[in-house]
C-alpha positions, 0 to 999 in steps of 0.5 A: 500500500502506498500513502502520500504525505497528504494521507497523513495530514490529520495524523499526529506523530508519533502514533499507534493508531490502527489502520482501517481502509476501504478497497475493492475486492472482486469489484466489490467495495469492502469497508472496515479492512484492518491492515496489520503485520500478521503476514496473513490475509483473512476474509470473513465469511459474511463479507465473502457471501456479500461479494458474490451474487449468492452465498452459494456461489461465493462459498463454491470459490473456496478451495477446501484443500487449503484449510489451515489452522490460524491462531488469534490474538488470544492464542485460540486456534481456529480452522479456516474454511480454505483459501480464495484468490480474489482480485483487489484494487487499491488505486492505482494498483490491481493485484490478486490476493490469497485470503484465508476465509474464516467464519468468525465474528469480527468488527472488520470484514477483512484483515490484510497484511499490507501486501498491496 
């Protein structure tokens, strides 16, 4: 992700604020994406369901052979449903990102490790 000096206009330094962004995933505007340095992209199942025409189409895009165990901040283990490759757009960049799809409650629709 690239930011300019203008993006930091209202930021007081030094800061430890969380970075929450909006970007286009699969041509769908996804708000409340937490950017962190966890080295994994997570897309929550409810957000994936809203990206496609129907939840059934969205869930069919998940590769269940890529299920993985992920550990949260509380060190509890949760198994992903699998991976999904989705096109992302953060102007002016267009990339394809791998997301672990998780059916967990979260205030964020996705977690991105800033690979864009």
